[in-house]
C-alpha positions, -999 to 999 in steps of 0.1 A, spaced: 226 104 -194 255 115 -212 268 149 -218 283 143 -249 262 158 -278 255 144 -310 258 164 -343 218 166 -351 209 168 -386 245 159 -398 234 124 -419 209 145 -438 231 174 -443 257 148 -453 235 124 -477 224 155 -495 260 164 -503 268 190 -482 300 190 -465 303 185 -428 338 183 -403 341 164 -381 302 152 -373 300 135 -338 272 106 -341 267 71 -325 272 34 -341 240 14 -328 249 -16 -346 276 -36 -368 269 -66 -392 295 -82 -412 292 -86 -455 284 -119 -465 306 -127 -494 341 -121 -504 376 -128 -494 383 -96 -477 359 -89 -448 338 -53 -448 315 -41 -420 280 -23 -427 270 1 -393 237 15 -381 250 48 -374 226 78 -357 230 115 -356 201 116 -327 173 126 -354 182 101 -383 195 63 -387 213 59 -415 219 17 -424 235 25 -452 267 32 -443 300 10 -441 335 9 -424 367 12 -451 388 -21 -449 418 -4 -429 390 -2 -397 380 -35 -395 401 -41 -364 383 -19 -346 351 -41 -352 370 -73 -350 389 -65 -314 355 -51 -299 363 -16 -299 335 0 -317 306 -16 -301 270 -8 -299 261 27 -286 298 39 -292 300 79 -300 324 84 -324 337 115 -343 338 109 -380 372 126 -394 372 112 -436 344 100 -456 332 96 -485 291 92 -500 289 70 -531 257 59 -552 252 22 -557 226 11 -585 197 -4 -567 183 -16 -602 157 11 -606 158 43 -620 168 60 -587 206 50 -572 208 45 -535 239 67 -514 262 49 -490 285 69 -466 319 52 -468 338 60 -431 373 61 -442 387 73 -406 371 79 -371 378 85 -332 365 67 -306 348 93 -281 333 74 -255 328 37 -258 296 16 -261 298 2 -228 304 34 -209 268 48 -229 246 14 -229 220 32 -243 205 51 -277 205 88 -275 171 107 -286 145 93 -308 161 87 -342 139 82 -370 154 64 -407 167 85 -431 155 77 -468 191 82 -492 169 72 -525 181 99 -546 176 105 -581 211 106 -595 202 107 -631 203 139 -638 235 145 -618 255 119 -629 281 132 -657 307 107 -676 339 123 -690 330 126 -729 356 105 -747 374 117 -775 383 101 -810 418 105 -821 436 88 -852 471 99 -848 502 82 -854 504 73 -815 481 45 -818 456 59 -796 422 48 -811 380 54 -798 372 58 -763 408 73 -752 405 110 -743 426 136 -742 427 159 -710 397 178 -706 398 217 -699 398 233 -664 364 246 -673 346 208 -680 321 197 -657 332 181 -623 327 146 -630 308 128 -600 329 96 -594 325 66 -574 351 51 -544 369 16 -554 359 3 -521 322 6 -534 326 -10 -567 311 -44 -574 299 -66 -603 263 -53 -600 268 -17 -603 274 -4 -640 275 32 -653 302 43 -627 335 62 -628 365 66 -607 391 88 -599 427 68 -594 460 64 -591 484 43 -612 508 27 -582 519 2 -607 523 -7 -642 535 -42 -653 552 -50 -685 536 -69 -716 533 -106 -709 523 -127 -739 511 -162 -734 505 -193 -757 484 -224 -746 461 -251 -759 431 -223 -757 456 -197 -781 476 -171 -774 478 -133 -767 490 -107 -747 483 -82 -715 493 -59 -689 478 -48 -655 475 -16 -636 471 -13 -598 447 16 -588 444 37 -556 421 61 -544 414 71 -504 393 42 -499 409 15 -515 427 -2 -541 420 -25 -574 440 -42 -603 427 -35 -638 439 -60 -669 444 -50 -701 442 -79 -728 452 -81 -767 436 -47 -785 433 -30 -750 467 -38 -745 477 -22 -779 455 11 -768 463 16 -733 499 4 -728 518 35 -743 490 62 -727 488 49 -691 516 61 -670 526 52 -635 519 78 -610 496 98 -629 459 102 -621 433 94 -644 393 90 -647 383 53 -657 350 44 -668 330 13 -686 352 -15 -675 341 -53 -664 344 -66 -624 348 -102 -618 363 -118 -591 397 -113 -580 425 -143 -585 446 -141 -554 466 -164 -574 480 -134 -595 470 -102 -575 481 -91 -539 460 -61 -543 434 -62 -512 400 -62 -530 377 -89 -534 371 -80 -572 394 -69 -601 390 -51 -637 387 -58 -669 393 -31 -697 365 -33 -728 365 -15 -763 341 11 -748 362 16 -721 371 54 -713 405 69 -699 407 105 -689 438 119 -678 433 140 -648 443 178 -647 466 188 -620 441 210 -604 419 179 -603 444 157 -583 440 172 -549 447 149 -522 447 115 -544 471 91 -523 503 78 -536 516 43 -528 502 32 -495 526 9 -475 522 -11 -438 558 -18 -430 567 -53 -414 597 -47 -390 622 -79 -403 625 -95 -370 589 -100 -368 583 -118 -399 582 -153 -380 549 -138 -372 535 -136 -402 518 -167 -423 531 -180 -459 515 -165 -485 509 -134 -470 519 -101 -487 544 -79 -469 555 -43 -470 594 -35 -462 615 -10 -457 650 -11 -449 685 -1 -459 701 -22 -490 737 -32 -476 749 -58 -504 735 -69 -538 746 -100 -555 759 -101 -592 728 -104 -616 722 -142 -628 697 -162 -647 675 -192 -640 657 -214 -667 625 -225 -665 617 -262 -662 585 -257 -687 593 -232 -710 627 -233 -708 626 -194 -707 657 -173 -691 647 -154 -657 669 -128 -645 674 -128 -606 697 -108 -579 697 -113 -544 700 -80 -518 705 -79 -481 683 -57 -465 688 -41 -429 661 -25 -411 661 -6 -374 649 -36 -357 686 -50 -363 677 -78 -385 689 -88 -417 674 -106 -446 681 -119 -483 652 -107 -508 655 -118 -543 648 -96 -569 630 -109 -604 629 -95 -641 633 -58 -648 635 -49 -612 673 -73 -609 680 -63 -639 680 -24 -632 685 -23 -593 716 2 -584 726 -8 -550 757 20 -549 758 41 -520 737 15 -499 704 27 -509 671 28 -487 642 11 -506 605 2 -500 591 -31 -514 554 -31 -516 537 -63 -514 563 -89 -514 549 -122 -511 560 -149 -489 560 -186 -502 568 -220 -489 579 -248 -508 578 -287 -488 584 -268 -455 621 -252 -466 636 -233 -489 608 -206 -507 609 -176 -523 594 -138 -521 581 -127 -552 593 -90 -552 579 -81 -586 556 -51 -576 568 -16 -561 599 -8 -553 606 31 -545 635 46 -531 636 71 -507 631 100 -531 602 88 -546 568 101 -532 554 78 -503 515 82 -488 517 92 -453 482 80 -445 490 43 -446 458 19 -437 458 11 -399 478 -27 -395 463 -55 -375 479 -50 -341 506 -71 -333 515 -86 -368 526 -54 -388 535 -18 -376 529 13 -396 556 36 -404 557 71 -421 588 63 -447 592 99 -454 606 102 -417 631 75 -421 662 93 -442 689 76 -454 711 87 -427 694 73 -397 685 40 -410 724 37 -420 729 48 -382 711 20 -371 722 -8 -396 761 2 -391 757 -11 -353 775 -41 -347 748 -58 -326 725 -63 -361 720 -100 -368 730 -109 -400 709 -137 -419 731 -144 -445 717 -163 -476 682 -169 -458 650 -156 -479 629 -142 -460 603 -173 -462 632 -197 -449 638 -172 -421 601 -172 -414 600 -210 -414 636 -216 -396 627 -191 -367 593 -206 -364 610 -243 -359 637 -232 -335 610 -216 -314 592 -245 -311 626 -270 -306 632 -245 -280 600 -250 -264 604 -281 -258 632 -276 -237 662 -301 -229 632 -327 -220 600 -330 -238 570 -315 -224 552 -347 -213 524 -329 -200 510 -321 -234 515 -347 -254 484 -355 -279 471 -391 -291 476 -392 -328 437 -392 -330 433 -360 -320 455 -339 -343 424 -350 -366 400 -342 -341 411 -311 -331 417 -303 -367 452 -294 -361 468 -273 -395 430 -269 -409 434 -230 -402 454 -203 -420 484 -207 -398 503 -239 -390 497 -259 -360 518 -272 -334 519 -301 -310 536 -332 -293 533 -366 -299 545 -400 -285 551 -422 -315 564 -452 -329 579 -452 -366 556 -481 -388 568 -477 -420 591 -456 -444 577 -445 -477 598 -459 -507 638 -465 -510 645 -426 -524 653 -412 -489 680 -389 -504 687 -363 -532 714 -350 -548 723 -311 -536 741 -284 -542 774 -285 -524 772 -246 -518 767 -235 -482 731 -228 -469 716 -238 -505 706 -275 -503 690 -266 -540 684 -302 -558 712 -303 -585 707 -316 -623 732 -341 -635 749 -332 -669 757 -366 -678 790 -355 -679 808 -356 -644 791 -322 -637 762 -315 -617 739 -279 -623 724 -261 -595 697 -234 -610 697 -217 -583 731 -207 -580 735 -208 -617 769 -229 -613 776 -263 -625 801 -284 -602 820 -315 -602 806 -329 -570 774 -326 -550 762 -335 -513 732 -358 -499 704 -345 -487 677 -369 -466 640 -362 -473 625 -392 -452 584 -396 -455 575 -420 -423 540 -429 -408 540 -429 -371 516 -442 -348 503 -449 -316 470 -474 -303 446 -443 -313 461 -436 -352 487 -434 -376 500 -403 -396 525 -397 -425 554 -373 -415 583 -358 -431 618 -357 -415 646 -333 -433 681 -338 -424 686 -331 -390 657 -352 -377 661 -381 -401 699 -385 -391 691 -385 -357 667 -414 -356 693 -433 -385 720 -429 -363 743 -424 -394 743 -392 -419 731 -386 -453 758 -391 -471 762 -431 -460 727 -435 -467 731 -419 -501 760 -438 -510 745 -476 -498 736 -494 -531 705 -505 -514 685 -495 -486 708 -488 -457 704 -512 -427 698 -481 -404 666 -477 -422 656 -513 -412 673 -509 -376 647 -474 -370 613 -491 -371 596 -498 -344 618 -474 -323 595 -448 -297 607 -412 -298 586 -381 -290 580 -359 -321 570 -324 -323 549 -321 -353 540 -288 -376 509 -292 -397 496 -271 -420 474 -276 -451 484 -271 -486 472 -267 -519 485 -289 -547 468 -294 -579 440 -282 -570 440 -305 -540 438 -296 -505 458 -321 -483 475 -321 -448 516 -313 -446 531 -325 -414 567 -321 -408 588 -327 -380 600 -296 -361 621 -321 -334 624 -350 -320 634 -359 -290 640 -402 -269 613 -409 -248 625 -405 -210 603 -434 -193 610 -420 -159 590 -386 -170 568 -407 -182 561 -426 -157 555 -397 -133 529 -384 -160 509 -419 -157 513 -418 -119 498 -381 -120 467 -394 -145 462 -422 -121 458 -399 -89 440 -379 -105 415 -405 -119 415 -417 -83 405 -383 -67 439 -384 -47 454 -352 -61 476 -343 -94 511 -338 -71 535 -360 -90 554 -392 -69 590 -376 -74 606 -411 -63 625 -428 -89 
């Protein structure tokens, strides 16, 4: 038996709309909700008298499921929760309990049994009489506000029953949310084969989660001037569809679209309550190497340097895009260069070394090398209102900080330290890949790891590179074929740039990244090569250092050669130990495995022989101790 007493009767009280403070309950089971890209979990919860299967965890609590902390029979204290009405396709709505925050009182492994004899709780309630929708007010003023755009309600207006964002799905209707606008994009126009139009988007946040909403054409005109960033609104009568993660960094499976019947009502100051502002989950700069490409990260740091505003011309639409590189330093004693785009680049003020917070910067990767970080989302200075109830991060990958505790003087004190590591002119994603590859190269040591060599066939058998993160392996292979004769490209001569230049046909070469023209260039090597052993062959891309090491000549010598350089033929059928990096890439809606060389070593035949002797002894039952005689 246990001496912990459950809050008997609290489940029925909560589902009937009563406010129960810190109820103690028992988890009797968990189940992953199928579908969607973001994981959500349903829980079976008991107060000793009743059982409720219509309960779920907010997404910020997923880690206590995946790491096994919230196991069967665990006793918890619920600190924060909300009750949402979900349409069940009939005249009645079903209420769902959404747990936002909880404390583990005693693990299920120490309890081991169900407390009491709880009975199922009937959560079907007829909410049709209590559901109230904010009344829309039609205005026809000169400000261009049309039908279904309402003016603020008076304080005496009836309280609106709202739904948490996390509970929304395309299978619901007649819902209303109360949310804060955390980000608002400028109006963007498009013109393609399907026609032309314009749109803008907003990011909405409440206590349960966040969602993106987009307005097209007529709705773009109606709502753009009305909706303001950081204000709270009641929003209803929108359509929901699966989110396009290509254009959204919001942690939600769905996104909203405004229609002609959408209603937006500003929320009075006395109704805002504890509505959160922007939620950050900051990542220390020194830990970026632990994060996969294409993941969105939040960054907090001091801007110690900012480059001049420059422009880049798009290759397809010939539009001009403004950009600015800034250097950030944080308390992890690391620095990184980040690129700002568009309006953020034009208006950014680097005077007085401001402390800034960047929301949802996307780390991307291109050909295993130079890449970019998109920072077109929220950028705040320290004087901005930042949320302190940030979601709990995934352990080991993100560090949760309260930005209000990190004033400028404290960060500047740390960043002025002489031990700060300067990663000059390296983007976040460059730093990620370079550190990742350097770590793998250092893992090879002075001698290659002959005990863990894979066969080429095992790359496919073990499905290397097919997961979310890149996989590394070492192989012994023979160079069989070089693909094509274009093994070099003309690169920018600026230090640490390496971007391909455009020949202006007037003796000058333009670098789009540096936004400059040069009268010279340097050659860089990109060498696609097939390597193989007796089991299989794979295509691998070798970059500058690895390619020069197997050719024995510089990239400049190869590029200046009028024909295929003799070193290419000489390198055929030579054998090396390759350290490979495998990662699944998406290109033109197709998936393909990209393998690049992260390190290369000559074959040490003495060490290889020791490996073979050890394997022979092991097979013969003579032990695995290697014969160290030469």
